[in-house]
C-alpha positions in Angstrom: 215.9 110.3 143.9 216.6 113.2 146.3 219.6 114.4 146.8 221.8 116.5 150.0 222.0 120.0 149.7 225.6 121.3 150.0 226.5 124.0 152.0 228.0 126.0 149.1 223.8 125.6 147.8 223.0 126.8 151.1 224.9 129.7 151.5 223.8 130.9 147.9 219.9 130.4 148.1 219.9 132.2 151.7 221.8 135.3 149.8 219.3 134.8 146.7 216.6 134.8 148.8 217.3 137.1 150.9 218.0 139.4 147.8 214.2 139.2 146.8 213.2 139.7 150.6 211.9 136.7 151.3 214.4 135.9 154.6 212.2 136.4 157.5 212.8 138.6 161.2 214.4 135.9 162.6 216.9 135.2 159.4 215.2 132.1 158.3 214.2 132.2 154.4 210.5 131.9 154.1 209.5 128.9 152.2 208.2 127.6 148.5 208.8 131.9 147.3 209.1 132.7 143.7 209.2 135.2 141.1 206.9 135.3 137.7 208.2 135.8 134.6 206.8 135.8 131.6 208.5 135.4 128.2 207.8 137.6 124.6 205.4 135.0 123.4 203.1 135.5 127.1 203.8 131.8 128.5 204.2 132.6 132.2 206.7 130.9 134.4 207.3 130.4 138.3 210.9 130.2 139.5 211.3 129.5 142.6 213.3 131.3 144.9 213.3 129.6 147.6 212.8 125.6 148.5 209.7 124.3 147.7 208.8 121.6 149.7 206.2 118.8 148.9 202.8 119.1 150.6 202.1 117.9 153.8 198.6 116.0 152.6 197.6 113.5 150.0 195.2 114.5 147.5 192.0 113.5 149.5 193.7 115.7 152.2 195.1 113.1 154.4 198.2 113.4 156.2 201.3 111.7 154.8 203.7 110.4 156.9 207.7 111.7 156.8 209.4 111.5 155.1 207.0 113.7 153.4 207.5 113.4 149.5 206.0 114.3 146.1 203.2 112.6 145.0 203.9 111.0 141.7 202.9 108.8 138.7 203.7 105.3 138.4 206.2 106.5 136.1 207.6 108.4 138.4 207.1 112.0 137.3 206.3 114.5 140.1 202.5 115.4 139.9 201.9 119.2 140.6 197.8 119.4 140.9 196.1 122.6 139.7 194.7 122.9 143.1 198.2 122.9 144.6 199.5 125.7 142.5 196.2 128.0 144.0 197.6 126.7 147.4 201.4 127.9 146.5 199.8 131.2 145.3 197.1 131.5 148.4 200.2 131.1 150.8 202.7 133.8 148.9 199.2 136.6 149.2 199.9 136.1 153.2 202.5 137.4 154.8 202.8 141.1 155.9 206.3 141.4 154.7 205.8 140.3 151.0 205.5 143.2 148.9 202.4 144.6 148.5 202.0 144.4 144.4 203.3 140.7 144.8 200.4 139.9 147.6 198.3 141.1 145.5 198.6 139.3 142.3 199.0 136.3 144.5 195.8 136.2 146.0 194.2 137.7 142.3 195.4 134.1 140.9 194.5 132.1 143.9 191.2 133.7 143.8 190.6 133.7 140.0 192.5 131.3 138.5 192.3 127.7 137.7 195.5 125.6 136.4 196.1 122.8 134.8 197.7 120.1 136.6 201.7 119.7 135.5 203.7 116.6 135.1 207.2 116.8 136.3 209.5 114.5 134.7 211.2 111.7 136.9 214.6 112.8 137.1 213.5 116.3 137.9 216.3 117.1 140.7 214.7 117.3 144.0 216.9 118.2 147.7 216.1 116.3 150.9 215.1 119.2 153.4 213.9 119.8 156.7 210.7 121.9 156.9 207.8 122.2 159.9 205.3 119.9 160.1 201.2 121.3 161.2 203.1 121.4 164.7 205.7 123.3 163.5 208.0 120.7 164.4 211.1 119.7 161.3 210.7 117.2 159.3 212.1 115.7 156.5 210.8 116.9 153.0 211.6 116.4 149.4 211.7 119.6 147.7 212.3 121.4 144.4 215.6 123.5 145.0 216.1 127.3 144.2 216.0 127.5 140.6 213.5 125.6 139.7 211.2 127.5 136.5 207.7 125.5 135.6 205.6 126.8 133.0 202.5 127.4 134.5 199.5 126.9 132.4 195.8 128.3 133.5 192.7 126.4 132.6 191.2 128.4 129.3 187.9 130.0 130.6 
């Protein structure tokens, strides 16, 4: 169940986005921005710094109708497909204001790495968030809040 964002969360998340350079020239946070962290064992995690809205398309690329929700299994688990992960990395590689090294790593991951589908538990914290659709209109999305950390699993080659 999506929850409403509190004013304190907005303030904290905006400061965090600014700290990482994920605020654009207009003062808006860039959605779906993250950092990659790695454990001593080599496991990599994506930690979202800004809200990550659900994708605008169904798995077959048909447009979803608002509110835009994450795809889920019959048991309610959130589905993050391997193809979706490639899109996340591709989007981070595009903006000119994102640091060069981060853009390069994201572009490389998007082009050369395949990822396993991931299932997040049905009780994963999600928020109600206004984000643009393809035409720029703000519509309600389900989103993962900043601070969400997810282990990523590249497909072995």
